[in-house]
C-alpha beads as a LAMMPS data file, in Angstrom:
LAMMPS data file: protein, C-alpha beads

143 atoms
142 bonds

1 atom types
1 bond types

-500.0 500.0 xlo xhi
-500.0 500.0 ylo yhi
-500.0 500.0 zlo zhi

Masses

1 110.0

Atoms # bond

1 1 1 -347.228 148.109 -435.046
2 1 1 -347.552 149.865 -438.264
3 1 1 -343.882 150.823 -440.263
4 1 1 -343.519 154.705 -441.852
5 1 1 -342.960 154.506 -445.507
6 1 1 -339.659 156.045 -446.216
7 1 1 -339.537 155.874 -450.105
8 1 1 -342.878 156.308 -451.661
9 1 1 -341.207 157.059 -455.162
10 1 1 -339.767 153.614 -454.738
11 1 1 -343.503 152.067 -454.070
12 1 1 -344.735 154.212 -456.500
13 1 1 -342.219 152.729 -459.647
14 1 1 -342.296 149.603 -458.573
15 1 1 -346.035 149.275 -458.373
16 1 1 -346.567 150.437 -461.457
17 1 1 -344.089 147.878 -462.888
18 1 1 -345.691 144.831 -461.210
19 1 1 -349.065 145.750 -462.347
20 1 1 -347.376 146.617 -466.128
21 1 1 -345.871 142.916 -465.688
22 1 1 -349.300 141.243 -464.431
23 1 1 -351.008 143.122 -467.557
24 1 1 -348.933 141.821 -469.683
25 1 1 -348.883 138.103 -467.930
26 1 1 -353.020 138.583 -469.114
27 1 1 -352.456 139.384 -472.523
28 1 1 -350.020 136.075 -472.927
29 1 1 -353.152 134.131 -471.437
30 1 1 -355.232 135.496 -473.922
31 1 1 -352.834 134.658 -476.593
32 1 1 -351.961 131.279 -475.131
33 1 1 -348.489 131.535 -474.155
34 1 1 -349.067 130.148 -470.816
35 1 1 -345.732 129.407 -469.664
36 1 1 -344.937 133.322 -470.268
37 1 1 -348.386 133.811 -468.389
38 1 1 -347.282 132.094 -465.500
39 1 1 -343.261 133.356 -465.051
40 1 1 -344.923 137.239 -465.898
41 1 1 -347.352 136.573 -462.581
42 1 1 -344.335 135.406 -460.763
43 1 1 -342.619 138.378 -461.715
44 1 1 -345.272 141.060 -461.197
45 1 1 -345.535 139.366 -457.520
46 1 1 -341.721 139.818 -456.606
47 1 1 -341.577 143.355 -458.331
48 1 1 -344.846 144.280 -456.199
49 1 1 -342.993 142.938 -452.833
50 1 1 -339.606 144.689 -453.759
51 1 1 -340.917 147.420 -453.726
52 1 1 -342.958 147.635 -450.891
53 1 1 -340.105 146.458 -448.869
54 1 1 -337.784 148.764 -450.304
55 1 1 -340.383 151.686 -449.701
56 1 1 -340.301 150.553 -445.822
57 1 1 -336.442 151.235 -446.335
58 1 1 -336.028 147.663 -446.242
59 1 1 -333.168 146.027 -448.650
60 1 1 -334.281 143.056 -450.215
61 1 1 -332.574 140.726 -452.978
62 1 1 -333.379 137.386 -454.526
63 1 1 -336.338 136.272 -457.057
64 1 1 -338.435 134.137 -454.211
65 1 1 -341.589 135.688 -453.298
66 1 1 -341.676 133.406 -450.124
67 1 1 -338.489 134.651 -448.754
68 1 1 -339.359 138.341 -449.605
69 1 1 -342.711 137.613 -447.723
70 1 1 -340.445 135.859 -444.729
71 1 1 -338.255 139.594 -444.603
72 1 1 -341.893 141.584 -444.575
73 1 1 -343.286 139.099 -441.632
74 1 1 -340.541 140.735 -439.686
75 1 1 -342.606 143.926 -439.847
76 1 1 -346.132 142.239 -440.384
77 1 1 -348.374 139.319 -439.994
78 1 1 -348.316 137.469 -443.186
79 1 1 -351.495 135.161 -443.686
80 1 1 -351.064 131.258 -444.308
81 1 1 -352.956 131.321 -447.493
82 1 1 -350.527 134.346 -449.095
83 1 1 -347.362 132.139 -448.201
84 1 1 -348.831 129.303 -449.816
85 1 1 -349.605 131.561 -452.788
86 1 1 -345.826 132.831 -452.733
87 1 1 -344.353 129.523 -452.914
88 1 1 -347.154 128.648 -455.942
89 1 1 -345.516 131.580 -457.506
90 1 1 -342.011 130.922 -457.070
91 1 1 -342.608 127.775 -458.850
92 1 1 -342.601 129.928 -462.340
93 1 1 -339.181 131.458 -461.824
94 1 1 -337.249 129.217 -463.827
95 1 1 -339.156 126.179 -465.631
96 1 1 -341.160 128.444 -467.639
97 1 1 -338.468 129.493 -469.053
98 1 1 -335.846 127.032 -469.425
99 1 1 -335.948 123.708 -471.534
100 1 1 -333.567 122.166 -469.197
101 1 1 -335.852 122.699 -466.050
102 1 1 -338.507 119.983 -467.399
103 1 1 -337.484 115.858 -468.349
104 1 1 -339.406 116.678 -471.333
105 1 1 -340.659 119.001 -473.887
106 1 1 -340.090 122.735 -474.260
107 1 1 -341.824 125.229 -471.562
108 1 1 -343.913 126.300 -473.974
109 1 1 -345.531 123.208 -474.287
110 1 1 -345.868 122.259 -470.639
111 1 1 -348.154 124.531 -468.979
112 1 1 -351.947 124.800 -469.273
113 1 1 -355.000 127.269 -468.921
114 1 1 -355.748 126.062 -465.230
115 1 1 -351.767 126.394 -463.945
116 1 1 -352.227 129.984 -465.450
117 1 1 -355.624 130.713 -463.646
118 1 1 -354.021 129.480 -460.209
119 1 1 -351.225 131.862 -460.715
120 1 1 -353.151 134.911 -461.419
121 1 1 -355.348 133.772 -458.471
122 1 1 -351.992 133.723 -456.121
123 1 1 -350.639 137.156 -457.441
124 1 1 -354.726 139.078 -457.179
125 1 1 -354.303 138.125 -453.362
126 1 1 -350.604 139.086 -453.363
127 1 1 -351.869 142.643 -454.641
128 1 1 -354.598 142.540 -452.247
129 1 1 -352.899 141.784 -449.269
130 1 1 -349.893 144.409 -450.065
131 1 1 -352.364 147.117 -450.912
132 1 1 -354.251 146.794 -448.101
133 1 1 -350.881 147.241 -445.980
134 1 1 -349.907 150.047 -447.871
135 1 1 -353.729 151.357 -447.199
136 1 1 -352.782 151.083 -443.476
137 1 1 -349.975 152.577 -443.358
138 1 1 -350.942 155.862 -445.344
139 1 1 -354.030 155.851 -442.739
140 1 1 -351.736 155.931 -440.207
141 1 1 -349.649 158.957 -441.726
142 1 1 -352.597 160.772 -442.267
143 1 1 -352.014 160.328 -446.023

Bonds

1 1 1 2
2 1 2 3
3 1 3 4
4 1 4 5
5 1 5 6
6 1 6 7
7 1 7 8
8 1 8 9
9 1 9 10
10 1 10 11
11 1 11 12
12 1 12 13
13 1 13 14
14 1 14 15
15 1 15 16
16 1 16 17
17 1 17 18
18 1 18 19
19 1 19 20
20 1 20 21
21 1 21 22
22 1 22 23
23 1 23 24
24 1 24 25
25 1 25 26
26 1 26 27
27 1 27 28
28 1 28 29
29 1 29 30
30 1 30 31
31 1 31 32
32 1 32 33
33 1 33 34
34 1 34 35
35 1 35 36
36 1 36 37
37 1 37 38
38 1 38 39
39 1 39 40
40 1 40 41
41 1 41 42
42 1 42 43
43 1 43 44
44 1 44 45
45 1 45 46
46 1 46 47
47 1 47 48
48 1 48 49
49 1 49 50
50 1 50 51
51 1 51 52
52 1 52 53
53 1 53 54
54 1 54 55
55 1 55 56
56 1 56 57
57 1 57 58
58 1 58 59
59 1 59 60
60 1 60 61
61 1 61 62
62 1 62 63
63 1 63 64
64 1 64 65
65 1 65 66
66 1 66 67
67 1 67 68
68 1 68 69
69 1 69 70
70 1 70 71
71 1 71 72
72 1 72 73
73 1 73 74
74 1 74 75
75 1 75 76
76 1 76 77
77 1 77 78
78 1 78 79
79 1 79 80
80 1 80 81
81 1 81 82
82 1 82 83
83 1 83 84
84 1 84 85
85 1 85 86
86 1 86 87
87 1 87 88
88 1 88 89
89 1 89 90
90 1 90 91
91 1 91 92
92 1 92 93
93 1 93 94
94 1 94 95
95 1 95 96
96 1 96 97
97 1 97 98
98 1 98 99
99 1 99 100
100 1 100 101
101 1 101 102
102 1 102 103
103 1 103 104
104 1 104 105
105 1 105 106
106 1 106 107
107 1 107 108
108 1 108 109
109 1 109 110
110 1 110 111
111 1 111 112
112 1 112 113
113 1 113 114
114 1 114 115
115 1 115 116
116 1 116 117
117 1 117 118
118 1 118 119
119 1 119 120
120 1 120 121
121 1 121 122
122 1 122 123
123 1 123 124
124 1 124 125
125 1 125 126
126 1 126 127
127 1 127 128
128 1 128 129
129 1 129 130
130 1 130 131
131 1 131 132
132 1 132 133
133 1 133 134
134 1 134 135
135 1 135 136
136 1 136 137
137 1 137 138
138 1 138 139
139 1 139 140
140 1 140 141
141 1 141 142
142 1 142 143
């Protein structure tokens, strides 16, 4: 079943912001600011999904990418690898920013290049999945 896009302008502005956040995460990675790179990758995924759900006319709140995907799953099948990635990305929402989220150290001291690459891989897969769904909807509407 292909749902009709109701609010294309919502999709456009959320998509642009999600892409901007991801590009900002890449700059943080290059600078060596790995905690912020992970957080911004999570934010890119969250904003991407919220924009897509809102464009479909589905109200959504919260910060969990996994929970947002469960809302999307009411309309479309979500592959298991995307669900797994959503859980990985969700792990960056709080501990990348708050020192008391860890038993020791500060977030900027605790994240590595390898972790950032995993977060980036996941957000890229999420972008690809949502962009493909969006493309399918546009084709079905003759756009």
